[in-house]
N, C-alpha and C positions, 0 to 999 in steps of 0.2 A: 790171520784176522786179528788186528790190534785195536786198542781203544783210540789211538790217534787217528786211525782211518775213519772210525765212526764219527768222531767229533769233527774232523775236517770235512767229511761229506755232508753232515748235517748243517754245518756253518755255511758251506757253499750253497746248499739248497735254500736255506733261510735268506741269505743275502740276495739270491736271485729273485725269490718271491717278493721280498720287501722292495727291491729295486723296481720290479715290475709294477707294484701298486703305487709307489711314489711317482713314477714317470707315466702313469696311466693317462693323466690329463694333458701331459706335454706331448707325448708321442702320438703318431697317427695310428689308425686302426691296424694297418698292416704291420707296423713295428710292434704293436702290442701282441698281435697274434704270433708273430715270429718269436717274440720273447717267451710267450706261453709254450710254444712248441719246443723251444730249447729246454725249458724247465721240465716238460714231460719226457723229452729224450734223456735228460740227465737222470730223472727219476727211474726211467726204464733201465738205464745202464746200471744204476745202483741196485735195482731189484734183480737184474741178471746176475750181478756179482754175488748178491746175497743167496740166490737160489743155487749158484755154483758152490758156494761155501756150504750150504745146507746139504747138497748132494754128496760132496766129499766127506762131510762129517758123518752122514748116515752110512756110507760105505765102510768107514772105519769101525763102526759098531757091529757089523755082521748083519745077518738076516733078521734078527729079532730085536736088536738094541735100538732104542729110540722110537719104537712103534707107538708106545703110549703117548709120548710127547707130540708126535705127528697127529694122532687121533684127537687129543684134547685141545691142542692149540692151533695147529696149522690148518687142519681141515675146517673147523668151525669159522676160522677167520676168513678163509677163501669163500665159504658159503655165504657169508654176510657181506661180501664185496669189500673186504678190507676196512669195514666201518668200525669194528670193535677192538682194534689193536691198541695196545697201551701206548705204543710209540706214536700212533696216529693221534690219540687224544692229546698227548703232550705237544705235538706239532700244531694241532688246531688251537690249543691254549696259547701257545707262543704267538701264533698268527693273529689271534684276536687281541692279545695285549699289544702287539705291534700296531694293529689298526687303531686301537684306542689311543695309543701314544701319538700316532700321526694325526688323529682327529683333534686331540687336545692341543697339539702344536699349532694346527691350523686355526683353531678358535683363539688361541693366545695371539697369533699374528693378526687376526682380524680385529680383536679387541684393542691391540696396541695401535693398529692403523686408525681405528675409529677414535680412540682417545687423541691421537696425534691430529686428526682432522678437526675434532672439536676444539682442541687447544688452538689450532690455527684460526678457527672461526672466532673464538673469544679474543684472540689477539687483534684480529681485524676489527671487531666491534669496539674494543678498547681504543684502538687507534682512531676510529671514526668518532667515538665519544670525545676524545681529546681534541680532535679538530673542531667539533661543534662547540665545545667549551671555549676554545680559543676564539671562535667567531662571536660567541655570546659576550665574552669579555671585551672584544673589540667594539661590538655594538654598544655595550654599556659605557665604555670610555667615550664613544662618539656621542651618545645621548647626554652624558654628563657635560661634555664640552658644549653641546647645543644648549643645554639648560643654563649653563653659566653665561653663554652668549645672549640667551633670551633675557636673563636677569639684568645683564648690563644694558641691553636695549630698553628694558622696562624702566630702569633707573634714568636712562637718558630721556625716555618719553615723559616721565614724571617731571624731569627738569624742564623739558620743552613746554609741558602744560603749565607749569608755574610761570615760565617766561611769557607764554601767550596770555595768561591771566593778567600779568603785570602790564603787558602791552595793551590789552583791552582797556584796562583802567586808565592808562595814559591816553589812549585814543579818545575815550569818553570825555576826559578832561579837556583834551585839545579840541574836540568837537564843540564843547560848550564855549571855550574861549574863542573859537572861530566864529561861532554864531554871534557872540557879543561884538567881535571886531567887525563882522559884516554889517551888523545893524548900525554900528557907529559910522562906518564908511558910507552906508546908504543915506543916513541922515545928513552927513557932511556934504554929500553930492546932490542932495535934493534941491531943485530950483526954488526960487521965491514964488509967492502966489502971483505977483504981477507978471513975472516972466512966463509962468505957466499959463496965465489967462491970455496973454498976447500970443502965445504959441498955439494954444488949443482952445479956441472959443467954445467948442462943444465939450461937455463933461464926459469923462471916460466911464464906460460901464463897469459896475462893481462885479468882482468875481464871486461866484457862488461858493459857499463853504462846503466842501465835500467831507464826508466822515473820515476819521483817521483809520490807520491800519488796525488799531486795537478794537475799534467798533466793528470793522468789517469782518474780523475773525472772531468776534465775540461768541457767536453760536457754536462754532466748531470747538473753540477752547472750552466753552462751558460743558459740552458733551464729553470731551476728553477728561476734564477734571472730575465730573460726576462719576464717570466710569472708574477713574483712578481711586476715588474715595471708596467705591464699592470693592475694588481689588484690595485695598489696605484692610478693610474689614474682613475679607475672606482669607487673606494670606498673612500679611504682616501681624495682624492682631492675634491670629492663632499661633504664629511662631513665638510671639512675645508671651502669650499665655503658657505655652509649653515650657518656655525658658523659666518663667517665674515659678511654675509648679515644682521645679527642682529645688527651690529655696523656701517656698511657702506652701504648706499643706492645705491651707484654708482657701477654697475656690472662690468664696465671696470676696476675700481680701484681694485676690489676684485680679478679679474682674473690676473691683473698685479702682485698683491702681491703674489699670489700662484706661478706664473711662476718664479718670482725672488727668491722666497723661494726654488724652485727646483734647479735653477742655483747655488745659493749660497750653497746649501746642497752638491751638487756634488763637488764644489770647495773646501769646507771645508773638505769633506771626502777624496779627493785626497791628500790634504796637510797632513792630519793626517796619511794617508797610507804611504806617503814618509818618514815622520819622524819615524813611527813605523818600517818601513823596514830598515831604517838606523840603528836604535838601535839593531834590531835583527841581522843584518849583522855584526855589530861590536862585538856582543857577540859571535856569532857562528864562526866567522873567527879565533878566538884564538885557537880553537881546532878542526877545521874541518879536517876530514879525511874520505875517503870512496869513493865508486864508483860514487856517485852523485856529481854534481857540487855545488859550494857554493850557486849559485842563486836558484837552485832547492831546496836545503835544506832550505834556507830562505823562499822560497815560501811555502814549505810544513809546516814549523813551523807557518807561518802566517795563513794558512788555518785551521790548527788544533787549533789555539788559537785566533780565531776571537773574542772570548768573552772578550779578554783583551783590545779591542778597546774602548777608552773613548768617547762614543757617546754623552754623555752630554756636554763634552767640545766642540764638533763640533756644537751641537745645540746652545750653547751660542755664538759661533763665528758667526753662521749664523744670529742670532737675532741682534748682534752688527752691522753686515754689512748691514742688512735691515734697521736699524734705521738711518743710514747715507746715504741711497740711495735717490737721489733727485727725482726719478721717482714715488715713492710711498709715501703715507702719511697714518696716522692712527690717530684716536681720541686720545687726550692727556690722557684721563682717562684709556685707554686700551693699552696693550702692545702686541707685536707680539708673545708673549709666548702662546697666546690662540691657535695658530696652531702648537704648539711644537710637537704634535703627528705626524702630517704630516712630519715635518722637521726631526724628529728622524727616522722614517721609511725610508725616502729618504737617510739619511746619512748612515744607515746600508746597504741598497742596493748598494749605490754608493761605499762604502768601499769594499764590497764583489766583486763588478764588477772589481775592480782593481787587484784582485787576479787571474783573468782569463788571458788566453794566446790566443789571444791578449786581452787587457782590453777593457771594454765597456765605452763609454762616451756619453755625450749629445751634440747635435749640437749647434753651436754658432749662435745666432740670435739677430738681432737688429730691432728696429722700422724703417719702411720705406724701408726695403729690398724688392727685388723682390720675389714674392710668388713662391715657388717651389712645384710642384705637387708630387715630389718624397720624399719630406721631411715632408710635412704638409697636414693635412686635413683642409678644410675651416670650420669655425664655422657656426652654423645654422643661426646666425644673420649677416653673412658677405654679402658684395656686391660681387656677383659671377662674375661681369664684371670688378672688380677692379684688378689691377696688382700688387699693393704694399701691404705690410703687415702693418696694423695699429698697432697691438700689438699681442703678443703671449699669448696663453693660456696654452700650455704644450710643453715641449721640445721634439725633436726627439731623439731616441737612435741610436748611431752610433757604427760601428766596422770597424776600418781602413777606415774611410771616406765613408763607405757604410751604408745606412739607413736600419736598421732591424726592427724598430718600428717607425711609423710615429707620429709626434706631431700634435698639433692643433694650428691654427692661425686665426686671424680675419682680413679680407681684406675689406677696405672701400676706397671710393674715397676721395681725399683730404688728404691721409695719409702723402704725402710728405710735405704739408703745416703744418700739425700737427707736423711733425718731426722738421722742422725748427723753429716753434713756441716754441716747447719744449726746444730746446737748447737756443733760444733767452731769454726765461724766466730764464734760469740757469745762465745768466750773461756772456756768452761767446761772444767774438768779432766775427765780420763777418769772419775773417780769420780762427778762430778756428771752427766756424760752417762749413765752407767749408772743413776744414780738417776732421772733424767728418763725414760729409756726404761722402767725398771721401773714408774714411775708411769703411763706411757701404756699399756703392754700387758705384764703380767707373763709372758705366754706367750713373748714375744720377748726376755726378759731375757738369755738366754744366746746369742741369735743376733746381737746387735750388738757383742759384745766380741771384739776381734781375737784369733785363736788358738783360739776355741772350735770344737768338732768339728762343730757344726750350721751354721756360717756359710755353707758352700757350698750348703746346702739352701734358703737363703732365696730364695723366688720363682724 
């Protein structure tokens, strides 16, 4: 019995057991059972050899040698079914370590496979993201190209519009020249009175004068312009007010600026309409002939060619008038051109209102006048017990001295004193102040002069 024999037998047995456990999931049930039987047979052979060695060893000691060893170690071990042997514990310990090692190897392989799978998924997502980024870049390049194309088309469209405007102007001039030439040709071809009497002894019936296009569409144009005037009050006025509040903190000054802009816009548009009408009448009077009167013909021409109105010239005129108005002020770094959109729309509406029969105009209003319920609404921040207008917010729209759209005004106590103080700051003498007040409200003439008996009754 040598040590090499014990080591070789133990190694063979351990290798068979570990091989059986590793190949348990791969082999079939019969193969695993056969492998277990082989291990049991090997174990029985080893035990047989061990018992043979034990028998021979006990014989060499005689009848009494080795009895204590058999009693203390062999018999108790046989009684407990081989469960307490030191060599058995060592074998079980090695077996459990082998199982733990196998389990850890399996977990490591699963973890490595999971990480490999996750890495593949991340690579696939990265590839997909790159493809999407390429598509987005292509779409961006396409949109930029389309934007450049649209800008080029817009520039061409602006050029076309300018050319169309030039052609319209030329056509209007040619129409006027054509009408003059036709009238001259008609006069040159008209027969003498004798010849006409001999040809037609009975007089021709006179044609009835039908109303022109401007008069036929007067009602519809009036309704549209009144609605547009209300839209400007509701939208463009508020936009201009919001814009001015970024430069001026005083709300009263902002509202005064907008009101004066509306008044000056109507004034400039009416002046431009008169000049335009004079030019058209001079041109059409040279060859006018037909059932319609010259005034109707001029009015029809203006209605058809309202696009010839130089609205920018009126806007510039309004801004010049506002710059010299003593009632309003503006920061030096900013100009009234910031509300040019409101002024332009007011000028267009005011010009079109002059083509109506009768024309529409805004009501005249001054600071310190008596508040009229028929002409104005009170502003929300007004003193509703005050009788005088402190300042105006929006003008009223009139037709033959009849209010068709109310304006807006602010009433406050002390408005008369503010009025006198305003003209005193402007450098006027007392007599000039009295004249201005008398022009504003004759009823208040005696109320604004210091020392009069009714001064303490004002508001």
